[in-house]
C-alpha positions in Angstrom: 106.9 122.3 132.8 103.9 124.1 134.4 100.4 122.9 134.9 97.9 125.4 133.6 94.5 125.3 135.4 91.8 125.4 132.7 88.2 126.4 133.1 85.6 123.6 133.4 85.2 121.8 130.1 81.6 122.3 129.0 81.5 120.6 125.6 78.9 120.1 123.0 81.1 117.5 121.3 84.0 115.4 122.6 86.4 112.9 121.1 88.6 110.9 123.5 90.7 108.0 122.6 94.0 106.1 122.6 96.8 106.8 120.0 99.4 104.1 119.6 102.8 104.3 117.9 102.3 101.0 116.0 103.4 100.9 112.4 102.2 98.9 109.4 104.7 98.0 106.7 103.5 96.5 103.4 105.8 93.9 101.8 106.3 93.5 98.0 103.9 90.6 98.1 101.1 92.9 99.5 101.2 91.3 102.9 101.2 93.5 105.9 103.7 93.4 108.7 102.8 95.1 112.0 105.3 96.5 114.4 103.8 97.1 117.8 105.3 99.5 120.3 104.4 100.0 123.9 104.1 103.8 123.4 100.5 104.9 123.6 98.8 108.0 124.8 95.4 109.5 125.2 93.9 112.1 122.8 91.3 114.7 123.8 89.4 116.9 121.3 86.5 119.1 122.3 84.2 121.6 120.8 83.0 123.7 123.7 79.5 125.1 124.1 79.3 128.8 123.1 81.1 130.7 125.9 80.2 134.1 127.4 82.7 136.9 127.2 84.0 136.1 130.7 84.3 132.4 130.0 86.0 133.1 126.7 88.6 135.4 128.2 89.4 132.7 130.8 89.9 130.1 128.1 92.0 132.6 126.0 94.3 133.1 129.0 94.7 129.3 129.5 95.2 128.7 125.7 97.8 131.5 125.5 99.8 129.7 128.2 99.2 126.2 126.7 100.5 127.3 123.3 103.9 126.6 124.9 104.7 122.9 124.7 106.4 123.1 128.1 102.9 123.7 129.7 100.1 121.2 130.2 96.7 120.8 131.7 95.1 117.9 133.5 91.8 116.4 132.5 89.9 113.2 133.1 87.9 111.1 130.7 84.8 113.1 129.5 81.5 112.4 131.2 83.3 109.9 133.6 82.0 110.0 137.2 84.4 107.5 138.8 84.4 103.8 139.5 81.5 102.1 141.3 83.7 100.6 144.0 84.5 103.1 146.9 84.8 100.8 149.9 88.6 101.1 150.3 91.6 102.8 148.7 93.2 100.2 146.4 97.0 100.0 146.4 99.8 98.6 144.2 100.9 95.2 145.5 104.6 94.9 144.8 107.3 97.0 143.2 108.8 96.6 139.7 105.6 96.0 137.8 105.3 97.0 134.2 103.1 95.9 131.3 99.3 95.8 131.1 98.6 94.0 134.3 99.0 95.2 137.9 98.7 93.3 141.2 96.7 95.2 143.7 95.8 95.0 147.4 93.6 96.5 150.1 90.3 95.6 148.3 87.2 94.3 150.0 87.2 90.5 150.1 85.9 88.6 147.1 84.6 91.8 145.4 84.6 93.3 141.9 86.8 96.4 142.7 87.3 97.6 139.1 84.9 96.9 136.3 85.9 96.6 132.6 85.5 100.1 131.0 86.3 101.9 134.2 89.3 104.3 134.4 91.9 104.6 137.1 95.1 106.6 137.7 98.3 105.0 139.0 101.7 106.6 139.2 100.3 109.7 137.3 99.2 107.6 134.4 95.6 107.2 133.2 94.5 103.6 132.5 91.3 101.9 131.2 90.4 98.5 132.7 89.8 95.9 130.0 88.5 93.1 132.3 86.8 93.0 135.6 89.1 92.9 138.6 87.8 90.6 141.3 89.7 90.3 144.6 90.3 87.0 146.4 89.6 86.1 150.0 92.6 88.2 151.1 91.6 91.4 149.2 94.2 90.8 146.5 93.7 91.0 142.8 95.1 91.8 139.4 93.7 94.4 137.0 94.3 94.2 133.3 94.3 97.6 131.4 95.4 99.7 128.5 97.8 101.4 127.7 100.9 99.7 129.3 102.6 101.3 132.3 105.4 103.6 131.3 107.0 103.6 134.7 106.8 101.1 137.5 104.7 102.4 140.4 106.1 102.0 144.0 104.8 99.3 146.2 101.7 100.5 148.2 101.1 103.4 145.8 97.4 104.5 145.9 95.2 103.8 142.9 92.8 106.7 142.1 89.4 105.4 141.1 87.4 108.5 141.9 89.0 111.3 139.8 91.6 109.7 137.4 93.3 112.2 135.1 96.1 112.5 132.6 98.4 115.4 131.6 97.6 116.9 128.2 99.3 119.4 125.9 98.0 121.0 122.7 98.8 119.1 119.6 100.4 122.2 118.1 102.1 125.2 119.6 99.2 127.4 118.5 96.1 128.6 120.3 93.1 130.3 118.7 89.5 131.1 119.4 86.7 132.8 117.5 84.7 135.8 118.8 81.2 136.3 117.3 78.8 139.2 117.5 77.6 139.6 121.1 81.1 138.8 122.3 80.4 135.1 122.3 83.4 132.8 122.1 83.6 129.7 119.9 86.4 127.5 121.2 87.7 124.1 120.1 90.9 122.3 121.2 92.9 119.3 120.2 95.3 117.8 122.7 97.4 114.7 123.3 98.7 113.2 126.5 102.0 114.5 127.6 104.2 111.4 127.8 
């Protein structure tokens, strides 16, 4: 697997979200039964602003390489400028943690270190905080987030609040772009998190 460095995403329209593997089954009575799975990944679709010839060629190169499922690119949530808290580098507090809650350490004392709706990256995974995380008088806290951890992060691993990203691949092994008169490129892409 190779990481492909893509040009800056200058989009006129973006869709970013979470896709789960949950399944609904309808019984003969008409009632629904839901099967929930821990598998969940981010989706990223964008319609880029009209690109110049040079910009379009750079995207064409990236897309040609990304048409291989073995390649990926990294991107953060669109229009996200990082968490408000910047006083210290938060770290994982304890090994063997999985699920949708993570004990953290190294925060400023009795402070909101991650707000609901802020993103962070831990162990190479992008997460969205669903509640505020407030530390105690020792700088310890627990952050609740979605989606669930896929791998347990090591004790004392750093938590990236400033530039969280995820690995994405194109949804199909095909890349295309449109060239209009004046050599202007019209580019859209549809991608899913590489799990």
